[in-house]
DSSP file (Angstrom, degrees, kcal/mol; ACC not computed):
  #  RESIDUE AA STRUCTURE BP1 BP2  ACC     N-H-->O    O-->H-N    N-H-->O    O-->H-N    TCO  KAPPA ALPHA  PHI   PSI    X-CA   Y-CA   Z-CA
    1    1 A M              0   0    0      0, 0.0     2,-0.3     0, 0.0    57,-0.2   0.000 360.0 360.0 360.0 147.4  106.8  106.9   70.9
    2    2 A K  E     -A   57   0A   0     55,-1.7    55,-3.2    56,-0.1     2,-0.4  -0.958 360.0-133.9-143.2 160.7  109.0  104.5   72.8
    3    3 A T  E     -A   56   0A   0     -2,-0.3     2,-0.5    53,-0.2    53,-0.2  -0.915  12.3-147.0-115.3 147.6  108.8  101.8   75.4
    4    4 A I  E     -A   55   0A   0     51,-2.7    51,-2.3    -2,-0.4     2,-0.5  -0.960  16.2-172.7-111.7 125.0  111.0  101.5   78.4
    5    5 A A  E     +A   54   0A   0     -2,-0.5     2,-0.4    49,-0.2    49,-0.3  -0.979   9.4 167.3-123.7 125.3  111.8   98.0   79.5
    6    6 A I  E     -A   53   0A   0     47,-2.5    47,-4.3    -2,-0.5     2,-0.5  -0.985  26.7-136.9-133.5 142.4  113.6   97.3   82.7
    7    7 A T  E     -A   52   0A   0     -2,-0.4     2,-0.5    45,-0.3    45,-0.2  -0.896  19.1-174.3-103.7 127.1  114.0   94.0   84.5
    8    8 A A  E     -A   51   0A   0     43,-2.8    43,-2.5    -2,-0.5     2,-1.0  -0.982  22.1-138.7-118.6 127.2  113.6   93.9   88.3
    9    9 A A  E     -A   50   0A   0     -2,-0.5     2,-0.3    41,-0.2    41,-0.2  -0.755  27.9-156.6 -84.0 106.2  114.3   90.7   90.2
   10   10 A A  E     -A   49   0A   0     39,-2.2    39,-1.7    -2,-1.0     2,-0.6  -0.626   4.5-146.0 -89.0 144.2  111.5   90.8   92.7
   11   11 A L  E     -A   48   0A   0     -2,-0.3     2,-0.6    37,-0.2    37,-0.2  -0.942   9.2-158.8-112.8 120.5  111.7   88.9   95.9
   12   12 A L  E     -A   47   0A   0     35,-2.4    35,-1.6    -2,-0.6     2,-0.5  -0.885   1.8-161.1-104.0 123.5  108.6   87.3   97.3
   13   13 A T  E     -A   46   0A   0     -2,-0.6    33,-0.2    33,-0.2    12,-0.1  -0.902  25.7-117.3-102.1 127.4  108.5   86.5  101.0
   14   14 A G        -     0   0    0     31,-1.6    12,-0.1    -2,-0.5    -1,-0.0  -0.184  17.5-125.3 -59.8 155.3  105.9   84.0  102.0
   15   15 A M        +     0   0    0     27,-0.1     2,-0.5     2,-0.1    29,-0.1   0.077  67.5 123.4 -96.0  24.5  103.2   85.3  104.4
   16   16 A A        -     0   0    0     27,-0.4    27,-1.1    29,-0.1     2,-0.3  -0.743  60.2-130.1 -85.8 129.5  103.7   82.6  107.1
   17   17 A F        +     0   0    0     -2,-0.5     2,-0.3    25,-0.2    25,-0.1  -0.594  37.0 161.7 -81.3 138.4  104.5   84.1  110.5
   18   18 A A        -     0   0    0     -2,-0.3     3,-0.1    23,-0.2    23,-0.0  -0.979  45.7-122.2-151.8 158.1  107.5   82.7  112.3
   19   19 A G  S    S+     0   0    0     -2,-0.3     2,-0.3     1,-0.2    -1,-0.1   0.867  92.5   3.9 -72.6 -36.9  109.8   83.7  115.2
   20   20 A A  S    S-     0   0    0     -3,-0.1    -1,-0.2     6,-0.0     2,-0.2  -0.978  80.2 -98.8-148.1 157.7  113.0   83.6  113.2
   21   21 A A        -     0   0    0     -2,-0.3     2,-0.2    -3,-0.1     6,-0.1  -0.487  33.9-161.1 -77.4 147.6  114.2   83.0  109.7
   22   22 A Q    >   -     0   0    0     -2,-0.2     3,-1.9     1,-0.1    22,-0.1  -0.678  43.4 -57.7-117.3 176.0  115.6   79.6  108.7
   23   23 A A  T 3  S+     0   0    0      1,-0.3    -1,-0.1    -2,-0.2     3,-0.1  -0.299 126.8  19.1 -56.6 133.2  117.7   78.5  105.8
   24   24 A G  T 3  S+     0   0    0      1,-0.3    22,-1.6    21,-0.1     2,-0.3   0.577 110.5  95.6  82.4   9.7  116.1   79.5  102.5
   25   25 A T  E <   -C   45   0B   0     -3,-1.9    -1,-0.3    20,-0.2     2,-0.3  -0.812  52.7-160.5-125.2 167.8  113.8   82.0  104.1
   26   26 A S  E     -C   44   0B   0     18,-2.2    18,-1.7    -2,-0.3     2,-0.3  -0.964   9.3-139.6-142.8 161.5  113.8   85.7  104.7
   27   27 A C  E     -C   43   0B   0     -2,-0.3     2,-0.4    16,-0.2    16,-0.2  -0.914   7.9-165.0-124.2 151.3  112.0   88.1  107.0
   28   28 A Y  E     -C   42   0B   0     14,-2.4    14,-2.8    -2,-0.3     2,-0.5  -1.000   2.9-165.0-133.8 130.9  110.5   91.6  106.5
   29   29 A T  E     +C   41   0B   0     -2,-0.4    12,-0.2    12,-0.2     9,-0.1  -0.979  50.5  57.0-118.4 126.0  109.5   94.0  109.3
   30   30 A G  E    S-C   40   0B   0     10,-1.7    10,-1.2    -2,-0.5     7,-0.1  -0.967  92.4  -6.8 152.3-164.5  107.3   96.9  108.5
   31   31 A P  E     -     0   0B   0      0, 0.0     2,-0.4     0, 0.0     7,-0.2  -0.351  63.5-166.0 -62.3 137.6  103.9   97.7  107.0
   32   32 A V  E   > -C   37   0B   0      5,-0.8     5,-1.3    85,-0.1     4,-0.4  -0.990  39.4 -16.3-131.6 133.8  102.2   94.6  105.5
   33   33 A G  T > 5S-     0   0    0     -2,-0.4     3,-1.1    82,-0.4    89,-0.1  -0.004  99.1 -49.6  73.4-175.2   99.2   94.3  103.2
   34   34 A R  T 3 5S+     0   0    0      1,-0.3    -1,-0.2    88,-0.2    83,-0.1   0.756 133.5  59.0 -69.7 -24.5   96.6   96.8  102.3
   35   35 A D  T 3 5S-     0   0    0     -3,-0.3    -1,-0.3    87,-0.2    -2,-0.2   0.614  97.3-140.6 -80.1 -11.1   95.9   97.7  105.9
   36   36 A H  T < 5 -     0   0    0     -3,-1.1     2,-0.4    -4,-0.4    -3,-0.2   0.908  21.8-166.7  52.1  50.1   99.5   98.8  106.3
   37   37 A V  E > < -C   32   0B   0     -5,-1.3    -5,-0.8     1,-0.1     3,-0.6  -0.545  20.6-123.3 -67.1 124.7   99.8   97.3  109.8
   38   38 A N  E 3  S+     0   0B   0     -2,-0.4    -1,-0.1     1,-0.2    -8,-0.0  -0.379  76.5   5.0 -76.7 148.8  103.0   98.8  111.3
   39   39 A N  E 3  S+     0   0B   0      1,-0.2     2,-0.5    -2,-0.1    -1,-0.2   0.814  79.6 152.1  53.6  43.3  105.9   96.8  112.6
   40   40 A Q  E <   -C   30   0B   0    -10,-1.2   -10,-1.7    -3,-0.6     2,-0.5  -0.886  37.0-142.1-100.2 132.5  104.7   93.3  111.7
   41   41 A T  E     -C   29   0B   0     -2,-0.5     2,-0.4   -12,-0.2   -12,-0.2  -0.850  18.7-174.2 -99.5 127.2  107.4   90.7  111.1
   42   42 A V  E     -C   28   0B   0    -14,-2.8   -14,-2.4    -2,-0.5     2,-0.3  -0.979   2.7-179.0-122.4 128.5  106.7   88.3  108.3
   43   43 A C  E     +C   27   0B   0    -27,-1.1   -27,-0.4    -2,-0.4   -16,-0.2  -0.930  19.1 121.8-125.0 150.7  109.0   85.4  107.5
   44   44 A G  E     -C   26   0B   0    -18,-1.7   -18,-2.2    -2,-0.3   -22,-0.1  -0.981  59.4 -42.3 176.1-179.0  108.7   82.7  104.8
   45   45 A P  E     -C   25   0B   0      0, 0.0   -31,-1.6     0, 0.0     2,-0.4  -0.311  54.4-128.3 -65.6 148.1  110.3   81.1  101.8
   46   46 A T  E     -A   13   0A   0    -22,-1.6     2,-0.4   -33,-0.2   -33,-0.2  -0.832  24.6-176.3-101.4 134.0  112.0   83.3   99.3
   47   47 A R  E     -A   12   0A   0    -35,-1.6   -35,-2.4    -2,-0.4     2,-0.4  -0.997  10.9-153.2-130.4 128.1  111.2   83.1   95.6
   48   48 A K  E     +A   11   0A   0     -2,-0.4     2,-0.3   -37,-0.2   -37,-0.2  -0.839  20.7 165.2-101.9 139.0  112.9   85.1   93.0
   49   49 A Q  E     -A   10   0A   0    -39,-1.7   -39,-2.2    -2,-0.4     2,-0.3  -0.979  34.8-119.8-150.0 137.7  111.2   86.0   89.7
   50   50 A Q  E     -A    9   0A   0     -2,-0.3     2,-0.5   -41,-0.2   -41,-0.2  -0.618  24.2-168.3 -78.4 134.8  112.1   88.5   87.0
   51   51 A I  E     -A    8   0A   0    -43,-2.5   -43,-2.8    -2,-0.3     2,-0.8  -0.991  14.8-142.5-122.2 121.3  109.5   91.1   86.4
   52   52 A H  E     -A    7   0A   0     -2,-0.5     2,-1.0    19,-0.3   -45,-0.3  -0.750   7.9-148.4 -87.0 112.6  110.0   93.2   83.2
   53   53 A I  E     +A    6   0A   0    -47,-4.3   -47,-2.5    -2,-0.8     2,-0.5  -0.720  28.7 172.1 -80.7 105.0  109.0   96.8   83.9
   54   54 A D  E     +A    5   0A   0     -2,-1.0    15,-3.2   -49,-0.3     2,-0.4  -0.926   3.8 173.3-126.6 105.2  107.8   97.7   80.5
   55   55 A C  E     -AB   4  68A   0    -51,-2.3   -51,-2.7    -2,-0.5     2,-0.5  -0.920  30.6-131.6-116.4 135.7  106.0  101.1   80.1
   56   56 A F  E     -AB   3  67A   0     11,-3.2    11,-1.2    -2,-0.4     2,-0.5  -0.741  28.0-156.5 -78.4 128.1  104.9  102.8   76.9
   57   57 A R  E     -A    2   0A   0    -55,-3.2   -55,-1.7    -2,-0.5     6,-0.1  -0.936   4.1-141.7-111.7 128.0  106.1  106.4   77.1
   58   58 A G        -     0   0    0     -2,-0.5   -56,-0.1     4,-0.2    -1,-0.0  -0.075  36.7 -90.2 -73.7-177.5  104.4  109.2   75.2
   59   59 A P  S    S+     0   0    0      0, 0.0     2,-0.2     0, 0.0    -1,-0.1   0.588 103.8  63.2 -76.0  -9.9  106.3  112.0   73.4
   60   60 A W  S    S-     0   0    0      2,-0.3    -2,-0.2     1,-0.1     5,-0.1  -0.703  85.2-118.5-113.4 165.4  106.2  114.3   76.5
   61   61 A R  S    S+     0   0    0     -2,-0.2    39,-0.1     2,-0.1    -1,-0.1   0.838  95.4  87.4 -67.8 -32.5  107.6  114.3   80.0
   62   62 A E  S    S-     0   0    0      1,-0.1     3,-0.4     3,-0.0    -2,-0.3  -0.342  84.9-130.5 -63.3 151.8  104.0  114.4   81.2
   63   63 A T        +     0   0    0     32,-0.2     3,-0.3     1,-0.2    -1,-0.1  -0.068  64.4 127.6-100.5  34.6  102.5  110.9   81.5
   64   64 A I  S    S+     0   0    0      1,-0.2    -1,-0.2     3,-0.0    -3,-0.0   0.900  86.2  25.9 -57.0 -44.5   99.3  111.6   79.6
   65   65 A W  S    S+     0   0    0     -3,-0.4    -1,-0.2    -5,-0.1    -2,-0.1   0.466  95.1 120.8 -99.6  -3.5   99.7  108.7   77.2
   66   66 A D        +     0   0    0     -3,-0.3    -9,-0.2    -4,-0.1    29,-0.1  -0.337  29.6 150.2 -71.3 141.2  101.9  106.5   79.4
   67   67 A H  E     -B   56   0A   0    -11,-1.2   -11,-3.2    27,-0.1     2,-0.2  -0.977  47.1 -87.9-160.6 160.0  100.6  103.0   80.3
   68   68 A P  E     -B   55   0A   0      0, 0.0   -13,-0.2     0, 0.0     2,-0.2  -0.479  39.3-124.5 -74.2 144.7  102.0   99.6   81.1
   69   69 A Q    >>  -     0   0    0    -15,-3.2     4,-1.5    -2,-0.2     3,-0.8  -0.481  29.5-106.1 -78.7 159.2  102.7   97.1   78.3
   70   70 A G  H 3> S+     0   0    0      1,-0.2     4,-3.0     2,-0.2     5,-0.2   0.821 116.9  60.9 -58.1 -34.6  101.1   93.7   78.5
   71   71 A S  H 3> S+     0   0    0      2,-0.2     4,-2.2     1,-0.2   -19,-0.3   0.861 102.5  52.2 -64.7 -34.4  104.3   91.9   79.4
   72   72 A F  H <> S+     0   0    0     -3,-0.8     4,-1.8   -18,-0.3    -1,-0.2   0.946 113.6  42.9 -64.2 -49.2  104.7   94.0   82.6
   73   73 A V  H  X S+     0   0    0     -4,-1.5     4,-2.2     1,-0.2    -2,-0.2   0.912 113.3  52.7 -63.8 -42.9  101.1   93.1   83.7
   74   74 A D  H  X S+     0   0    0     -4,-3.0     4,-2.5     1,-0.2    -1,-0.2   0.891 107.7  51.3 -61.2 -40.1  101.6   89.5   82.7
   75   75 A D  H  X S+     0   0    0     -4,-2.2     4,-1.4     2,-0.2    -1,-0.2   0.878 109.8  49.8 -65.0 -37.3  104.8   89.2   84.8
   76   76 A L  H  X>S+     0   0    0     -4,-1.8     5,-2.1     2,-0.2     4,-0.7   0.873 110.5  50.0 -68.8 -36.3  102.9   90.6   87.8
   77   77 A V  H ><5S+     0   0    0     -4,-2.2     3,-1.1     1,-0.2    -2,-0.2   0.921 110.1  50.1 -65.2 -43.9  100.1   88.1   87.3
   78   78 A A  H 3<5S+     0   0    0     -4,-2.5    -1,-0.2     1,-0.3    -2,-0.2   0.799 105.1  59.4 -63.5 -27.5  102.7   85.3   87.1
   79   79 A F  H 3<5S-     0   0    0     -4,-1.4    -1,-0.3    -5,-0.2    -2,-0.2   0.694 132.4 -88.2 -75.2 -19.2  104.2   86.7   90.3
   80   80 A G  T <<5S+     0   0    0     -3,-1.1    40,-0.5    -4,-0.7    -3,-0.2   0.362  85.6 123.9 131.7  -5.6  100.9   86.1   92.1
   81   81 A Y      < -     0   0    0     -5,-2.1    -1,-0.4    38,-0.2     2,-0.1  -0.526  61.6-116.5 -79.7 150.8   98.7   89.2   91.7
   82   82 A D     >  -     0   0    0     -2,-0.2     4,-2.7    38,-0.1     5,-0.2  -0.432  37.7-100.1 -76.6 167.6   95.2   89.0   90.2
   83   83 A Y  H  > S+     0   0    0      1,-0.2     4,-2.8     2,-0.2     5,-0.2   0.893 120.1  50.9 -60.0 -43.4   94.8   90.8   86.9
   84   84 A G  H  > S+     0   0    0      1,-0.2     4,-2.2     2,-0.2    -1,-0.2   0.921 114.1  43.1 -61.5 -45.5   93.1   93.9   88.3
   85   85 A D  H  > S+     0   0    0      2,-0.2     4,-2.6     1,-0.2     5,-0.2   0.895 114.6  51.1 -66.9 -40.1   95.7   94.4   91.0
   86   86 A A  H  X S+     0   0    0     -4,-2.7     4,-2.5     2,-0.2    -2,-0.2   0.925 112.2  46.0 -63.6 -44.3   98.6   93.8   88.6
   87   87 A N  H  X S+     0   0    0     -4,-2.8     4,-2.5    -5,-0.2    -1,-0.2   0.903 113.9  49.0 -65.9 -41.3   97.2   96.2   86.1
   88   88 A G  H  X S+     0   0    0     -4,-2.2     4,-2.4    -5,-0.2    -2,-0.2   0.921 113.1  46.6 -63.6 -44.8   96.6   98.9   88.8
   89   89 A L  H  X S+     0   0    0     -4,-2.6     4,-1.9     2,-0.2    -2,-0.2   0.926 114.5  47.0 -63.3 -46.4  100.1   98.5   90.2
   90   90 A A  H  X S+     0   0    0     -4,-2.5     4,-2.7    -5,-0.2    -2,-0.2   0.902 112.7  49.6 -64.2 -41.3  101.7   98.6   86.8
   91   91 A T  H  X S+     0   0    0     -4,-2.5     4,-2.2     1,-0.2    -1,-0.2   0.915 108.6  53.0 -63.8 -43.4   99.7  101.7   85.8
   92   92 A Q  H  < S+     0   0    0     -4,-2.4     4,-0.3     1,-0.2    -1,-0.2   0.900 113.4  43.6 -58.8 -42.1  100.6  103.5   89.0
   93   93 A I  H >< S+     0   0    0     -4,-1.9     3,-1.1     1,-0.2    -2,-0.2   0.925 114.5  48.5 -70.9 -45.0  104.3  102.9   88.4
   94   94 A C  H 3< S+     0   0    0     -4,-2.7    -2,-0.2     1,-0.2    -1,-0.2   0.800 111.6  49.6 -68.7 -28.0  104.2  103.8   84.7
   95   95 A K  T 3< S+     0   0    0     -4,-2.2     2,-0.8    -5,-0.2    -1,-0.2   0.423  79.1 114.2 -92.0   2.2  102.2  107.0   85.2
   96   96 A N    X   -     0   0    0     -3,-1.1     3,-1.8    -4,-0.3     4,-0.3  -0.644  54.3-158.5 -76.5 109.5  104.5  108.3   88.0
   97   97 A E  G >  S+     0   0    0     -2,-0.8     3,-1.2     1,-0.3    -1,-0.2   0.786  87.6  63.4 -61.8 -29.1  106.1  111.4   86.4
   98   98 A S  G 3  S+     0   0    0      1,-0.2    -1,-0.3    -3,-0.1     7,-0.1   0.646 100.1  55.1 -71.1 -12.0  109.0  111.4   88.8
   99   99 A L  G X  S+     0   0    0     -3,-1.8     3,-2.0    -6,-0.2     2,-0.3   0.438  74.5 121.7-100.3  -1.0  110.1  108.0   87.4
  100  100 A V  T <  S+     0   0    0     -3,-1.2   -39,-0.0     1,-0.3    -6,-0.0  -0.477  90.7   2.7 -64.9 124.9  110.3  109.1   83.7
  101  101 A G  T 3  S+     0   0    0     -2,-0.3    -1,-0.3     1,-0.1    -2,-0.1   0.687 107.7 109.3  72.5  19.0  113.8  108.5   82.5
  102  102 A N    <>  +     0   0    0     -3,-2.0     4,-2.2     1,-0.1     5,-0.2  -0.710  35.9 170.7-128.6  79.8  114.8  106.9   85.9
  103  103 A P  H  > S+     0   0    0      0, 0.0     4,-2.0     0, 0.0     5,-0.1   0.872  82.4  50.8 -61.1 -37.9  115.2  103.1   85.5
  104  104 A D  H  > S+     0   0    0      1,-0.2     4,-2.5     2,-0.2     5,-0.2   0.891 109.8  51.3 -65.8 -37.4  116.6  102.7   89.0
  105  105 A G  H  > S+     0   0    0      2,-0.2     4,-2.7     1,-0.2    -1,-0.2   0.886 107.4  52.7 -65.3 -39.4  113.7  104.6   90.4
  106  106 A L  H  X S+     0   0    0     -4,-2.2     4,-2.2    -7,-0.2    -2,-0.2   0.926 111.1  47.0 -60.1 -44.8  111.2  102.3   88.5
  107  107 A R  H  X S+     0   0    0     -4,-2.0     4,-2.4     2,-0.2     5,-0.2   0.938 113.7  47.1 -63.4 -47.5  112.9   99.3   90.0
  108  108 A R  H  X S+     0   0    0     -4,-2.5     4,-2.4     1,-0.2    -2,-0.2   0.910 111.9  51.1 -60.4 -42.5  112.9  100.7   93.5
  109  109 A E  H  X S+     0   0    0     -4,-2.7     4,-2.4     2,-0.2    -1,-0.2   0.892 110.1  49.2 -64.6 -39.8  109.3  101.8   93.2
  110  110 A L  H  X S+     0   0    0     -4,-2.2     4,-2.5     2,-0.2    -2,-0.2   0.945 112.4  46.9 -64.4 -47.6  108.2   98.3   92.1
  111  111 A L  H  X S+     0   0    0     -4,-2.4     4,-2.1     1,-0.2    -2,-0.2   0.887 113.3  49.7 -62.7 -37.6  110.0   96.6   94.9
  112  112 A K  H  X S+     0   0    0     -4,-2.4     4,-2.3    -5,-0.2    -1,-0.2   0.912 110.5  49.8 -65.7 -42.9  108.5   99.1   97.4
  113  113 A A  H  X S+     0   0    0     -4,-2.4     4,-2.0     1,-0.2    -2,-0.2   0.892 110.8  49.7 -64.1 -39.8  105.0   98.5   96.0
  114  114 A I  H  < S+     0   0    0     -4,-2.5    -1,-0.2     1,-0.2    -2,-0.2   0.898 111.4  49.0 -65.9 -39.8  105.4   94.7   96.3
  115  115 A A  H  < S+     0   0    0     -4,-2.1   -82,-0.4    -5,-0.2    -2,-0.2   0.885 114.1  46.0 -66.2 -38.0  106.6   95.0   99.9
  116  116 A N  H  < S+     0   0    0     -4,-2.3   -80,-0.3     1,-0.3    -2,-0.2   0.812 131.7  17.4 -75.2 -30.4  103.7   97.3  100.8
  117  117 A D  S  < S-     0   0    0     -4,-2.0    -1,-0.3    -5,-0.2    -2,-0.1  -0.604  81.7-167.5-143.6  76.3  101.0   95.2   99.1
  118  118 A P        -     0   0    0      0, 0.0   -84,-0.1     0, 0.0    -3,-0.1  -0.202  31.7 -94.2 -65.6 158.0  102.3   91.6   98.4
  119  119 A P  S    S+     0   0    0      0, 0.0   -38,-0.2     0, 0.0   -42,-0.0  -0.247  83.8  55.3 -68.2 161.1  100.4   89.3   96.1
  120  120 A G  S    S-     0   0    0    -40,-0.5     2,-0.2    -3,-0.1   -38,-0.1  -0.502 101.4 -20.6 108.7-179.2   97.9   86.9   97.5
  121  121 A P              0   0    0      0, 0.0   -88,-0.0     0, 0.0     0, 0.0  -0.452 360.0 360.0 -66.8 126.4   94.8   87.3   99.7
  122  122 A N              0   0    0     -2,-0.2   -87,-0.2   -89,-0.1   -88,-0.2   0.335 360.0 360.0-121.4 360.0   95.0   90.5  101.7
């Protein structure tokens, strides 16, 4: 059995709406939150935080035994998710068979998941 640990620098954009970005802020246009409202522009302060993508990998390519390690879930909680959402997000990423042996894919998938469902009240 082995664990895969990858560090992804996640970028959190604040959920304050604004017409244009200012210094120290960034904007995102696209689906936002759990309702996936299309073409919504969100601007806010940018915060960088390392999230260690740490998945236990079973002996097979199938993800029967795969699950997130505690450090992955803890980093997502520190990033702003509640424990249930953090555990669900981490489990979804670790059990994705297309990401086995693909560290760049794990990183992209995490950043995509954060963009689609950012932490905080949704």
